[in-house]
C-alpha positions in Angstrom: 40.0 72.4 154.0 40.9 73.3 150.5 39.7 76.9 149.9 41.1 77.1 146.4 39.2 74.2 145.0 37.7 75.9 142.0 40.5 78.2 141.0 43.4 76.7 139.0 46.5 78.9 138.8 48.0 79.0 135.4 51.8 78.9 135.2 53.2 81.8 133.3 55.0 80.9 130.1 57.4 82.8 127.9 56.7 82.6 124.2 60.1 82.6 122.4 58.6 82.6 118.8 58.2 86.4 118.5 61.7 86.9 119.8 63.2 84.4 117.3 61.3 86.1 114.5 62.6 89.5 115.5 66.2 88.2 115.7 65.9 86.6 112.2 64.6 89.8 110.7 67.5 91.7 112.3 70.0 89.1 111.0 68.6 89.2 107.5 68.7 93.0 107.6 72.4 93.0 108.7 73.3 90.4 106.0 71.7 92.5 103.2 73.1 95.8 104.2 76.6 94.7 105.0 79.2 95.5 102.4 82.1 93.2 101.9 85.4 94.7 100.8 87.9 92.8 98.8 91.3 94.5 99.3 93.1 92.1 96.9 91.1 93.5 94.0 91.7 97.2 94.9 93.1 99.2 92.0 95.4 102.0 93.0 96.9 104.6 90.7 100.1 105.8 92.3 101.1 109.4 91.9 103.9 110.3 89.6 106.8 112.7 90.1 109.2 114.4 87.7 112.2 114.6 90.1 115.1 112.3 89.8 115.2 109.5 92.3 118.2 109.2 94.5 119.7 105.8 94.4 121.3 105.2 97.8 123.1 101.9 97.8 123.3 100.1 101.0 126.8 99.5 102.3 127.6 95.7 102.2 129.6 93.9 104.9 130.7 90.6 103.4 131.0 87.6 105.7 132.5 84.5 104.2 131.9 81.1 105.9 134.1 78.2 104.8 133.2 74.6 104.9 135.6 74.1 107.9 133.7 76.8 109.9 136.4 79.5 109.5 134.9 83.0 108.9 136.2 86.1 107.2 134.7 89.5 107.9 135.8 92.2 105.5 139.3 90.7 105.2 139.7 89.7 108.9 139.9 86.0 109.4 138.2 84.4 112.5 138.5 81.0 114.0 135.5 78.6 113.9 133.1 79.2 116.8 134.5 82.7 117.7 131.1 84.4 118.3 132.5 87.3 120.3 135.2 88.0 117.7 132.6 87.8 114.9 130.3 90.2 116.7 133.2 92.7 117.3 134.4 92.5 113.7 130.8 93.1 112.5 130.5 96.2 114.8 133.9 97.5 113.6 133.0 96.9 109.9 129.6 98.7 110.4 131.1 101.7 112.2 130.4 104.9 110.3 128.4 103.2 107.5 124.8 104.2 106.8 122.3 101.3 106.6 124.9 98.4 106.3 123.8 95.1 104.9 125.4 91.9 106.0 126.0 89.6 102.9 126.7 86.0 104.0 128.8 84.0 101.5 128.6 80.5 102.9 130.1 77.4 101.4 127.6 74.8 100.3 129.1 72.4 102.8 129.3 74.8 105.7 127.3 73.8 108.8 124.0 75.3 109.5 125.2 76.3 112.9 128.0 78.5 111.5 125.5 80.4 109.3 123.2 80.8 112.3 126.1 82.1 114.3 126.7 84.8 111.7 123.0 85.7 111.9 123.0 85.9 115.7 126.2 88.0 115.7 124.8 90.4 113.2 121.6 90.8 115.3 123.7 91.3 118.5 125.8 93.9 116.6 122.7 95.8 115.7 122.7 94.9 112.0 119.2 94.1 111.0 119.6 93.8 107.2 121.0 90.5 106.2 121.1 88.6 102.8 122.7 85.5 101.4 124.8 85.3 98.3 124.3 82.5 95.9 125.7 81.6 92.5 123.8 80.5 89.4 124.1 76.8 88.5 124.9 76.2 84.8 122.8 73.5 83.1 
């Protein structure tokens, strides 16, 4: 007994084409109306001032590193590998100075580890500005 013989039920279907058309129109609208900034090409005119600029020189703390690994901090010699002594000497040399800069004068044949030890000791002593001294080679 099939009572639904003459009626066929149609399956509902979702038509995605109008939704895709709408999304494409929104995408094109966004692409056309969006502005792209190029900060590399920004031209800035900086303000000028008539006052004299104060030239505050940073206080240098010179650390010399020999090829043998010996170190010299502001005239105090240290043995190779003496990280605690190096840190203490850097703290003492920086005491009372405003914005001290550690200048590393390392021999060309000094080991990489000895230079890194100076950098670590300066960081541990709270000295964040560090630079390396070089000399000009003559042709």
